[in-house]
Phi, psi and omega in degrees: 000134183284146178279163181301333182288343179284341179270136178294144179279178180297140179081358180284130180259142185235133181257145174243121182242127178236121180054040175081003180246140179275117183277311182201166179237126181238154178252130181286125183293154178286000179300341179278350181279145177294341182263015183298319182295320179294319179296322178297319179296323178295317179297321179295322179294319177296320179298320180295319179295319180296318178297320178297317179295323178296320178297317178299319180298315181294324178295315179297320180294321178295318177297324178297318179293323181292316184283346180102172183286154178285154183235145179279334185220156177234143178240131181255121177235169183234140182302128183093346180264204181219158173229143175238114187249138177247089174295159182279066182217154171264146183266103179256123183285344181265012179232159179291131179240126184226150172227126179225160178241132184285127176227112185058241182258013182235163177238112184273126182288129175260324177219142181207120185209142178227015179282179179271009180290135177268000179216114182238128182237138176217099182063239180273357184257149179207136171230140183203174178254129177277185185295339179265006180079013179282149175283127180233133180236133185232136170236122178259159176050060184300147173232160177302334180288347179281349180295144179156189181257129183245143177236140182235141181215138172231111186064234180267355183260135178231156179265172176291152178296142180236128180262126179260124175253131181244117179252157176245122182222146183295333184277343192237159175087356181280151177240121181250159175241130183234116179277147179205150179266154177301138177085350181273170173259144182224145179244127178252128181247136182227126173270152177218163183281155182302330182292348178259013186302315186256020176264159175291136181256140184231146171235122180235168177229146174249105179267119184059022177063013182234335183251117179262127183227126176279122184265313181197154178204159175244141175286166181293341180261355181241155181240352183220134180219155178226130179211113182054238181269003181255141171224140184231137176228128181258107176270093185286344177287314180266359179059048180225135173249129179247128180242126179250130177245122182260154176051065184300135179244169183297322182288354177280355181280072180228182178270127178254132180242135180245139179194193184225157179265138177237138180224151168217194187294330187239000186210144172234132177210163179238133178246116179254126190233008175212136183236142176228126175265116180272122180255107185262127178227161178273150176286140177270125180261141180287142178289145179293145182281142176284152183296106184108358181277142180257125180263125179261119180251115180295140180290151179292148180290127180206148180273348180266161180285131182252139180248022180289155181300323181295321179293317181296317181295324177298316181293317180295321179296318179295317180294317180298321179297319179295319182295315180298318180297318180295318181297316179299317180299317180297316181297315179298320180296315179298319178297319178297318180296316179298319180296317180296317179298317180296319179297315179297320181294320179295321179296317179297321180295316179296322179295318179296320179297319181296319180293318182294321180296318180296320181292319181291326179297319180293323180292321179296320178297325182286336184247020180295335186285336183273354176077004180256010185295316182298318181298319179292318181299320180289320179295319181296321180293319179294317179298321179297320180292320180296317179297322183291000000 
């Protein structure tokens, strides 16, 4: 029986020589080693660990696909407000400019333009070039459905994906209407959340919903600013910004949006969360009174008895009108009664005259022979007249 030393150890190579030529070189398997069974078990264990790690990797990758692509930056907006995003791109009018939103494994185009326009609007969306040639993207009147991942591209260059989060808060997203007269001063008040206390505050206007104009802003280190007819004061204790506009003009009747600027290492954006529509109207002036004209001013409504001159004159005027009307009615009635009585009396008189005339005619006929009829007729007529 051969001793263990007669068997080649692991890794030992053995040569076969035939007629002085080396045919091949073989390596003696470790199967001859007493530890061969233990080494096989170790290899199987490593293989199992590797398979488990591969399964975990595939699970993580599947979850990544389900949840959507990762984003380098996040933008916070409020329902009813607006966001102004500055992707890390230059706005070239001679190249294709696109904005799309990631949905599952596809990116749906929201805006796509290759014209020379430096300002493109589509519904609530707008992309334009600022004074520095930067790409600017705007969404107005935000809704929860606007949340998602956005991608921006100009030509062959694209920016990092940006995720938009849309929150609903009682303080934000409301739109108010404020009436004001021409030439007056007006104060606009805006509340903001505590997380914006030390951010720069901005007031912009949307003219015809297409032109965005920065009116005034405060830096994060300042609380009060003055610019043309606008003045802004940031009360950080009460979390209220007050903006005063002097000498209101007709062109000031636009939508004003208030918000704050947010920055990080790779992104700059503005979140506007309160809107005010300024309604500018002209003052109505009273017409001059004519010389002799009487102006009637209705008394104010009140449940108590008023002793003002206007109230007293109203009551006297009403009483006098009733008295005059009653007097006229009485007079007309008396005249009608008098007229009716006179008419009846005249009719009775004519009837009596007719009867008397008939009776006298018969008497005259009976006494015509004595020659005294005319004298009697005449006397009778005179007597009749006298009686009457």
